[in-house]
N, C-alpha and C positions, 0 to 999 in steps of 0.2 A: 174733470175740473177744466173749465175754459181757460184760454190763454190769459185773459184779463184777470180772472179770479185767481189764477195761479201766480201772476205777477204781484197781485195785491197781497196774497198770502206770504210770499217771500219778503215783500216790503214790511209787512207787519212783524215778521220774525226778526228781521234785521233791526227794526226800530225797538223791539222788545229787548234784544240783546244790548243795543247801545244804551238803553235806559237802565236795565237791571243787571247786565252781565249774564253769565250762564247759571247763576244760582237758582233761577226759577225754571230752568230747562231740565226735562227728563233726558236720559242718555240717548234715546232714539231721536229726540229733537236736536240734540247737539250734533249727532251724526247726520241728520237730515240737512241741517244748515251747512255743515262741512261739505256735503256733496253738491251744494249749489255751484261750487266753483269748478266742477268737472262735468256736471250734468245740467247744462243751462236751460233746457226747454222740456223738462219732464218733472213730474211729481216725485220727489226723492223720499217722501215719507215711507212708502211701501218698501223701498230698497233698504232704508235705514232699519226698519223693523226686521226685514229678512236677515240682514247682517247680524243684528243683535241676537235674533233667534238662533242662528247657525253657530255663532261663536260664544254666546253666553254672556258677554259683557262688552263694554265700550273698549276697554284696554285690550281685550283679546282680539277685537277687530283690527286694531292697529298693529298687533303682533302677528297676525295671520300671514301665511306665505302667499305669494302672488297667485299660485295655482289654486289655493283654497278660496281666495277672494274671487277669482274669475268664475268659480263654480256657482256663485250667487247670481241669479237672474238680474240683469240690469247693470252689472258691474263690468265695465270695459277697461281697456288698457290704460286710458287716461286716468281713471279713478285709482287703479292699482298703483300707477306711478306716483300719483299725488299722495296716497296713503304712505307709501314707502318713503317718499321725500319728507313728508311731515314727521314721521317717526324718527328719521335720522336727523332732521333739523332740531327736534326736541333734545336729542342726545347732544348735539353740538351746542345748543343753547345752555343746557345744564353744565356741560364741561367748561364752557367759557365763563359762565357765572361763578362757578366755584373757584376757578383759577383766579378770577378777578377779586372775589371776596376774600380769598385766603392768600393773596399774592405775597404779602409780607409777614404772614403768620408762620411761626415755627410749628413743624409737624410733631408736636410733643404729646399728642393724645391720639388714640385710635379713632375717636370720633372725627377729629379733623382730617385724619388720613382717609377714613372711609368717605367722608363728604367730598374730598378732593378727587378720589380715584373712582368712585362708583360710576360717575357718568361715562367713563371710558369703556364701560361694558354694556351700555345700552345698545340694544339691537344686535347683540352678539349671541349667535346660536351654537357656537363651539367655544372650547376653552381658549383663552388668550392670557398670556403672561405679560404684565406691564411692570416696568421698573421706574421708581422715582429716585432721583439723585438729590441728596441734601448736603448742606454744608455743616460745619461744626455746631452751629446753633439750631440746626433742624430746618433751615429755610430751604424751600424748593429751588433747585437749580435747573431741573428739567425732568420731563416724563416722556417715556418712549415705550412703544410696544416691542417686546423682545421676540416672542414666538407665539404661534397659534397652533392649536391641536392639543393633544394630551400633554399634561405637564410631566410625563415621564422624562427622566433625565436625558434620554437619547434624543428627545424632540426639542430640547431647549437650545437655542442658538447662543452658546457660550461666548463665541467670538464677538457677537454683536453686544452682548451684555458687558463684556470687558471693555470694548471700545467705547460704549456709552459711559461707563464709570470713569474712564480716563478722560474722555472729552470734557466732562464737567468737573474734573478734579474733585470728585465726590469724596466727602468724609464718610458718608454712609449711604446705603441703598435700602429702600423699602420696596418689597415685592408685593404684587397683587395679582391674583388670577381668579377666574370665575368658574362656577359650577352651573352651567346652563341647565335649567329644569331640575336641579337637584337641591341639596341642602348645603348651607355654608359651614360644613364640617370638614376639617382637614383629614385627608386620607394618608395612608402610609407612603404613597407616592409623593404627596405634597411635602411630607417631612423629609423624605430622602432627597428630593430635589432641593429643598432649602439647605440641607446640610452640604450637598455637593456645591451649591453656589457659595456658601460660606467658605468652603475649602478653596474655591477658585479665587475668591477675592482677598483671602487672608494675606497672601504675600504682598499685596498692594496696600496693606493697612486700611482696607475699606471694610467697614462693619455692615453686616446685614442686620438692620435694626428691627425689622418686623416683616411678617408675611401676612397679608390680608386675604382671606377667602371670601368671595362675594357670590351671593345667590339672590338675584332679584334685588329687593330692597334691604335684605339682611346681609350682614357680614360678620366674620369672626377674625379676631386678631390672635395670631399665634403667641405674640408677646403677652397679651392680656391673659391668655389661657395657660401661661407658663410653659408653653411648648418650645419656645425659643430657648429657654433654659435647659429643657430636656435635650434638645438637639445639641447644645453646647457641651453638655456632659459627655456626650458620645465622642467628643474630640479630646481624647486623653492626652494627645501630643500637641495641642494647640500652641502652648508656650514654646515648646521646642522648635516647631516649624516656623513660628514667628521670628524666633531668634536666628534661625538659619537663613531667612530671607531678608532680614533687616539690613539695609545698606546696599542691597543689590537689587532694588526694586525695578530699575530700568531694564536690566537683563531679564528679570522675571516677567515683566509686562510683555517684552518681546516674545518670550517663550509662550505665554498664555495666548497671544494673538496668532500663534500657529495652529490653535485649535480650530477645527472645522474649516480648513483652508478653502474647501470647495463651496462654503456657504456664500450667498450673495447678500 
């Protein structure tokens, strides 16, 4: 394709997009046009086809590792960086949009909680634990990543979680973590970690309202699945321990913050 013909083709593609959006574009054409911005003087159609052929779908291209992308002929560092930037930008966009749309909404359904928290796990290829602090009415006070790696109790940064809850003077905490490449089904480790966090926050009169398990676009609420109730049943001495600690919460908080002293 000559240089003039090539420029005309790109101009026609851009005009088509501005007139009709992406609805009339095939996936390889979407990718072809996307590559214009990192490959300015080369036909990107064959490269787009190669990427789709290798990874199987448009979304799989954007989820591919840098090493895998570089294995495709014609894909250089600039393209790899741009794809990674775009993927993370979409995650930031989704997170910001849901936070804005649900800014004053009470987190009183798992659907709202899932909408709010799912974007925090876009582009995460290992497990992350996120906590949401809410007030008495369920309004969001803050969201923060607590730990990453397996959700085994030994890996959870309890000190950070307690500090987070105290910082926002939370009435309740909602937990969320992801199962990368797996199913949104709670494991025994998930239930044990939830129970341990309940025990940790109990003396502060902070309720763990729910724990959301996220896998891709799917999520499961432990509360909706009645598993939060099951976990609570295992706490046969909850009332007793609550009575022991009531009225001495400041000292209790200080004790809890001694946990994981070496954590940063």
